[in-house]
C-alpha positions, 0 to 999 in steps of 0.5 A, a space after each residue: 514488509 511485515 505485519 506487527 501486533 502488540 496488546 497490553 491490557 487486563 484480558 488474555 492477550 493471545 486471542 486478541 493478538 490472533 485476531 488482529 494479526 488476521 487483519 494484518 495479513 495482506 502485509 505479509 504470509 510466509 509465516 507468523 509468530 506470537 509471543 505472550 508473558 505471564 510476567 514468569 517466562 515467555 510463552 512462544 508460538 511461531 510456524 511457516 504458512 498463513 495465519 488465516 489457515 491456523 487456529 488460536 493458539 492458547 498462551 497465557 498472558 496479558 502482554 504479548 507480541 504478534 508478527 506475520 512475515 514477508 521474508 527479505 533476510 533468511 528464507 521461509 522457515 519456522 526458525 526465521 519466523 518473528 518474534 525472536 528472543 535474545 540468549 536467555 529467553 528474557 527479551 523478545 522481539 518483533 521487527 518490520 523494516 531492514 537493518 542494514 548494518 546487521 552483519 556488522 552487528 551480528 559478528 560483533 555479537 557472535 564475538 562476544 558469545 551470543 548464539 543465534 538460531 535464525 538468519 534474519 536481520 531481526 535476531 540482532 535486536 534482542 541479543 543487542 539489548 542483553 548485552 547492553 542490559 549487562 551494565 545498563 537498565 532496559 530503558 537504556 539498553 533500548 535506545 542504545 541498541 535502536 541507535 546502533 541500527 542502520 535502516 528502517 525498523 518499527 519494533 515491539 519488545 517485551 521484557 518478561 522480568 519487568 512484564 513491560 512492552 517499549 516500541 519504537 519506530 524509525 521509516 517503518 509504520 506504527 500505530 498506538 490504539 488507546 482502549 480504555 485500561 488497554 493499549 494496542 500496536 499495530 502496522 496498520 490500524 483496521 488491526 485494533 479498529 474493532 476496539 477503538 477509534 483512538 489512535 496515537 500516531 507515532 513520528 521517527 525517532 519515537 520510542 513509548 514505554 507501556 507502564 501503567 499508562 504511555 510515555 513517547 520518548 524521542 530519540 531525535 530530541 532526547 527528551 519526553 515528547 507530546 503526541 496528541 491523540 486522533 479518532 479514526 473516521 473508518 469503522 471495524 465493518 469498513 475493514 472487513 470482508 463481510 459476505 464478499 470471497 475476497 477483499 479485492 471483489 469487495 474493494 471493486 464493488 465499493 467503488 461507486 461509494 468512494 467516487 462520493 467520498 472522493 469528491 465530497 473534499 473541502 472545496 477551499 483546500 481544492 481551490 488552495 492546492 490549484 493556486 499553488 500549481 497555478 502559481 509553481 514554476 515546475 511541478 511534478 507528480 511523484 509515485 510508485 505502481 499504481 498511484 504513479 498510472 493515475 499520475 501519468 493519466 492526470 498529466 494526460 488530464 491535466 494537458 487537455 483540461 488545463 493546459 498545463 505541463 506535469 511531470 510524472 516521475 517514479 518515486 525510485 527515479 525521481 532523486 535523479 531529478 533534484 537537480 531541476 528542483 528549486 524552492 519554486 518547484 511544487 512536488 505532489 506525491 501520491 500513496 495510498 499507503 502514505 509509507 512507500 520508501 521509495 515516494 518518502 525519499 523523494 520527499 525527502 530530497 525535495 524537501 531538501 531542496 526547499 521545494 513544496 511538497 503536498 500530498 494526496 494518501 489515503 491513510 491518515 497519520 502516515 508518514 508521508 501525511 506528517 512529512 508533507 508541507 500539506 496533504 489531502 486525504 483521499 478518503 476511499 476507506 481501508 484498502 486490505 487487498 494487496 492490489 490497489 483498486 478503489 484507491 486508484 479511482 480515488 486517485 484519479 478522481 481527486 487528481 482531476 478535480 484538481 484539474 478542473 479547480 486550476 481553471 476554476 471550473 470546480 464545481 463543473 468538475 465535480 458534477 462531471 464526476 458524480 455523474 459517473 457514479 451509476 455507471 460505476 455501481 453498474 460496472 461493479 455489478 454482477 451482470 458485468 462480473 459474469 460477463 467478465 468472468 466469461 472472458 477469464 475463461 478464454 484466456 485464463 490459460 494463455 502465458 501472454 496478455 498485450 493491453 493497448 491505449 492511446 493518450 490518456 487511455 495509455 496509462 489505463 492499459 498500463 494499470 490493468 497490465 499491473 493488474 494482471 501480472 500481480 494478481 493472477 501471474 500471466 505475463 502481461 505487458 502494455 503498449 501505446 498503440 503508436 508503438 505497436 509496429 515499432 517492435 512488440 508486434 513480433 510478439 503476436 501468435 494466433 491466439 494473443 489476446 489483445 485488449 484495446 482501450 477505444 474513446 471517440 478521441 482515439 478510435 481510428 487509429 486504435 481500431 486500426 492497431 486491432 485490426 493488425 492484431 487480428 490479421 496476425 491471428 490475436 484474440 482481440 478484445 474491445 473495451 468501449 462504448 461501441 463494439 467493433 466487427 474487429 472485436 472478437 470479444 466487447 466489454 461495453 462501458 459507457 461513454 464519459 469522455 476525458 474521465 472514460 479511464 475512472 470507467 474503463 479499468 474497472 473492468 479491468 480489475 474485475 478481469 485480473 481479480 476473474 482470472 486469478 481465481 480461476 488459475 487458484 490464485 489468491 487475489 488477496 495475497 500474490 505471492 512475492 508481494 505485500 501491499 506497501 513497500 515499506 523498505 528501498 
């Protein structure tokens, strides 16, 4: 995943591009680059490193594009950083996605005399446009080029001679911002939110040209199409770090308000989806990463509260279940970004089988939202940190509401979840953070960390392990408590940290597991409402019964954060990761 931005208007482009790109750094932080045009030449600047660690560049021109990279094809070098140009330096391109047939196209272009400066798949795009322009105009050449590309892409292209910008998307996100006498292009809305809330969401196959206005053409339909302009509910302040040192800490701290927003759903929509769940013959929750653990947690909840069996399948594995799909199947796809490649592939597989698809998604206008038969927004607000925190909580809340709604207890469920507001607020307080930091100090030098739960707290252990792994780089592994003696206990050594999630319905068994770890020299941490003599360290969380997963994950988010900070890691930008996986 990479971040791209573009600007066309009456202001100098470079300062606007610089600030916009900083807001997209969570999408990639290996390298960055800028290109502007003053109508006579392309002004180019690119480098390795993070955009947040450099200063604005003085590049002339009122049209420009920029890019922050998460490397896929080619190493992290200035040569491989975007933007890329054609041989003549007249066509310049930034790209998010993967061109699967780039080797074949590169060879074709090399045979025709084109010279390449990078190892990237992206560089074939300006060269292919250049080649087609030998016999066609610029617009036709862009269409011909895009139709040759296999794979996914979001691109912004500047033609210096015409002083025009063209953008297009297929499988990768791209949204337009519509200002007064100016236009913005970005991979995500926060990039331009301080300038405008008016947005246009592009569909797959859309090509947009800017020439005193906006014209949208569809490569799929081969003609001009209309795309409506929407108003974003988010404001610029929500997408800013404010007084917090990191976005991750800010987003953890916002979770009490997230709960309020998540339960403020239209009851008619919730009840309608609940009706479809009740009527379906086979229900699948499909997601990847953090969202998949929210789905697993919800499956326990549906089982206990509603007496329903829900299949939870990873997006990458779902196509192998296609033989079970029928027109009576209901697939509920869950995603923060709505752009996760494997989840989108699952949706397409489901629709080919005639199944109905409902999405739970946080980003308005996302591909998942548009490709679903029906959608429900999570209302968590913009999430910038790569490791999802507040959106995980929003997913749990909405899924739990749906479970209550299937048994006609929507209002009762909403009241129970609303009561968690003060508990969540206290769990994100400075006092809790101080307590968690003390634990982080004790275990920061360990190479391994184990997390155990039973029943509906097993998914909590899984999500907690993921947070520790992706943010602090400590190997963290989760187990169902009953599996401990089936092999994992062999890994326990003196001082090995093991965290246990405790509820009244699993207390006896999980404390027994903790005792087994303690007997072998492990460092035992308990998470729950009651202390126990077996605990070497206790994290107190209020007792919330079946809603414990909403409360008990919050101290684990803080633990991952504090471990990252103590170990010198940047929690907002973990190595090798990006906010959403938009390529397979």
